[in-house]
N, C-alpha and C positions, 0 to 999 in steps of 0.2 A: 037328646043327642048331645054329647059332651064336645065342646070346642077343642080343636087340636091346634096348639101353638107350635109352628115349625121351629126346630132347633138348628141354628146355623153355626157352623164351626169354621173359624179362620185360623190358619197356621202360617207363621212367618219363620221359615227355617233359615237362620243366618249362618254365617261362617263359624261363629263361636257358640251362640245360644239360639234356642228355638222357643218361640212364644205361641201358645195356643190360647185362643179365646173363644168361648161358646156362649151363645145367648138364645133364650126362648123369648121371642118378641124383643123387648128391651130389658128383660130380666137376666142378669148374669147367671150362668150355670157353671162355668169353669174359667179360670184364668191361671194358666199353668206355664211355668218357665223351666226349661231344663237345658242341659248341654246338647249341642248338635253332634256330639260324638257318635259315630256309626252311620251318619248320613252319607249315602252313596248314590248320588244323582245320576251317575253314568251306568248304573245297573237298575233298570226300571222295576224289576221284580223286588229287588232288595229295598229300593227306596219306598215302594208301595207298602211293603211289609213293615218297614220302620215307621211309616206314618200311621198305619193301622194300629200298631202297638202303642204309639203315642196317644192316639185317640182313646184307646181302651184304658190306658193309664190315667188319662186326665178326666174323662167323663164319669159321672156316676154309673153304677152298675145297671145294666139293661137299658142304657140310654143310647139311642142311635141318632146320628145327624140326619137332618132333612136336606141339607145342602152343605157342601164342603169346598173350600177354596184354599189353595196352598201357594205361597210364594217361596220358591226353593232356591237357596244359594247354589250357584254353579249349574243351574238349569239354564243352559245357554242358547238353545234353539227351540223353535216351535215343535219340531219333530221330537226332540228329547222330552219336552214337557208333555206332549200328547202321549208318548209311550208310558210315562209314569201315570198319567191320568187313566189310561186304559187298564193298566195293572191295578190301580187303586179301585176301579169299579168292581173288581173281583171280591173286594172286601166290604163294599158298601153299596146297598141298593138305594142310591141317592145321587142326584146330579153332582158332579165334581168338576173342578177346574184347577189346572196347575200352570203357573207362570213363573218366570224368574222373580227373585225376591225384590229386585228394583222396581218391578211393575206394580208393587203395592203402594208406592209413594203417592202417585197421583190420586187414586181413589181414597187413600188415607187422608189426603188434604181436602177431600170433599168435592173433587172435580172428576170429570169424565174425559178430559183431554189435557195434554201438556206433556212435559218431559220430566222424568225422574232421574236425578243424579245422586249417586252414592259415592262417598269418599270415606271409607272406613279403613280396614286393613288393606283392601284393594280399591279400585275405582271402576265405575261403569255408568253409562247413561243409556236410558231406554225411552222409547216412545212408540207411537203408532201412526202409520200413514193414514191419510183420509179414508182409505178403504178398510181400515182396521188391521192391516198387516203389521205385526210387531217388528221393531228394528232395535237392535242392540249394538252399541259401539263401546270399545274398551273392554275391560274385564279379561285381559289376556294373561293375568298372573304376574307375580313380582319379577320373574326372570325376563319376560318379554315386554311388559307394560305396567299397568296399574299406576301410571303417573298421577301424583296427587293423593294417592292412598298412603297409608303409613309405611308399608313395605317399600313402595316406590320412592318415597321421600328418603328413606335410609339408604337405598341403593344410590340415588343421585347425590346424597350427601357424601357417601364414600367416594364416589367418582370425583367430587369437587375437592376433597382433601387430598386424594391421590394426585390430582393435577397440580394443586398448590405445592405438594411435596416435590413433584418433578420440576417445578419452577424454582426450587430452592428456598421456598418460604418456610418460616418457622411455624410449627403447629399452633393454630389458634384455638378458640374455645370449642369450635365444632370438632376439630381433629382430636383434641384432648378428650372431649366427651365421648366420641365414638370409640377411641382406643380403650377408655375405661369401661364403657358399656359392653364391649365384646371381649374384655379381659385379655387384651394383647399388650405387648410392650411398646409397639411403635406403629406408625401409619402403614408401612409396607406389609405388616402382618394382617391388616384388615382383610386383604383378598382371601387368604386361606380361611379366615374366620367366617366370612360370608359364604364362601363356597362349601364349607363344612356343615352348614345348616341342614337338618333333615326335613323340617317343615319350613321352607323358605319364607313364605308369607308371614307366618306367625312369629318365627324367630327373628326375622328382620324387623317386622312391623312393631314389635314391642319396644324397640329402641327409638321410635319416632319422637318421643318427648325430648330426647337429647337435641334434636335439630331445633325445636322451638325454644328450648332453654338457651342454646347457643345464640340464637337470633336475638333473644331478649338481652343477652349479655353483650351484644354488639358485634357479633361475628358477621362480616360482610358476606362470607361464603354461605352461611346458613340463611341469611336474608335473601340471597340470590336464589338458593334452592327453593325456598318457599314461594318466592315470586314466580319462578318458572313452573312450580306445581300448580299455582293458581291459573296460569296461562294454559297449562295442559288440560285442566278440568274444563275451562271455557271452550277449549278446542273440541272436546267431546260433544258439547251442545252444538257447536258450529258444524260438525260433521252430520248431525241429525238434521239440522236446518238445510244443509246442502243436498240432502237426500229427499227433501220435500216434506219433512215433518213440521207440524206447527210447534213452535218453541216459545210462544208468548209467555207461558207460565212454566217455570222451572222449579220443581220441588226438590229440595236439597236435604239429604240425610246422611248419616254415617258419623260415628264418634270422632273421627279425625277432624273433619271439616267443621262440625258443629261445636266441638270443644276447643278449637283453636281459632280465635278471631282473626289472627294475622293471615291464615290460609283462606278463610271465608272472604275476608276483605280483598285479598289478591284475586280470588276467583271472580267476585262481583265486579271489581274494577276491570278485569280483562274482558268479561262478558259484555259490560257496558260499552267498551271500545269496539268490539266486533259485532255485537248484536244489540244495538241500543233499545230495540223494542222488547227484548226479553225481560221478564220480571222474576228474578230469583226470590224464593221464599224458603226459609228453613221449616222443616216438618216439625210441628209442635206436639204431635201425638205419636204413640207407638205405631210402627208400620203394620202391625197385626190388624189395626183398624181397617187398613186397606183390604186385607184378606176377608175380614168380616163383611165389608161392603160388597166385595165380589161374590161372596157366598149368598148374600141376600139377593143379588141380581139373578141368581140361578133359579129362584123360586117362581 
C-alpha cells in the first residue's frame, strides 16, 4: 500500500497581492503570488469561486488539497468568514478554514496565542479571547479610521497642513510634499484632491512616503503625525487588552510599519508606556506561513 502525503494549502489574500503556498509534507508543491484583483469578500459565493480558481491556477493538474486555510483581506467578522468557508466547501472535499488576514500573523510567528497587528495600507489588530472567540479592532477604512496605516497617515498629514494653513503658517516640507504628490497648486486644493479619489485607501496610501520624507527633512508637522500614528497603533493593542485578550506577544506586520523605522519606534515606545508587559516583534516570514500552519492544524 502506497503512503499518502497530505497536501496542505495556505492562502494569504492581501489588499494588493495574494500569496498561495502548498506543501506535501515539507516538500513545496506550489508558491504562487498574484494580484488580489477580483477578491470580493462580502459576496461569499464569489469569494469562494475566486479562491477555487486560484487553487486550480496554482496547483499542478489533478492535484487536490487535503486541507486548506485562507486569511482574507476585509473578512471582518466570524460570520462573514464562515459564510465564505461554507461556500468554499462546495469546491473542495477537504477541511477548510477562513479567517481575516491579520489572524495569520501569530501562527506565522510560530505561536498559538498573542495579538497580530497590521499597519500596511490600513491598520487592524486581532486576537482571541481565552475561550477562542476572535476579536478584531480597527480596520475601519481610510475614511473612518486606519490610523497608523499608509492612507490614515496621509489623511492626518493633510489635516495637519490644513490646520497650519489656517493658522497663517507658511507651507513646510510636509505641505509642499503633499501639494506636489496630489498635483495641486496650493494647500486649500488638497481637500478636493483627497475627496476625488475613487479608491481612497490605495490612492491616499501611495503618498505615505511623502510624510516620512518630510519628517526626515525636519518637518515638525510630519514628525507629530508619525508620533500620533504610533500612539494610535498602540491604542489598538490597548483595546484588545481592555477586552480581556492576552497581549503579551504582539506580532507586527505590514509594509508601512516594517519599512519605516520611525513609525515602528513610535509604536513600540507608546506600547511600552501603556502596556509595559507587551512584547512587540516584527514578523520575519511571509504571512502565508500562518495560513499553512492553520491548514496543517486541520488534518
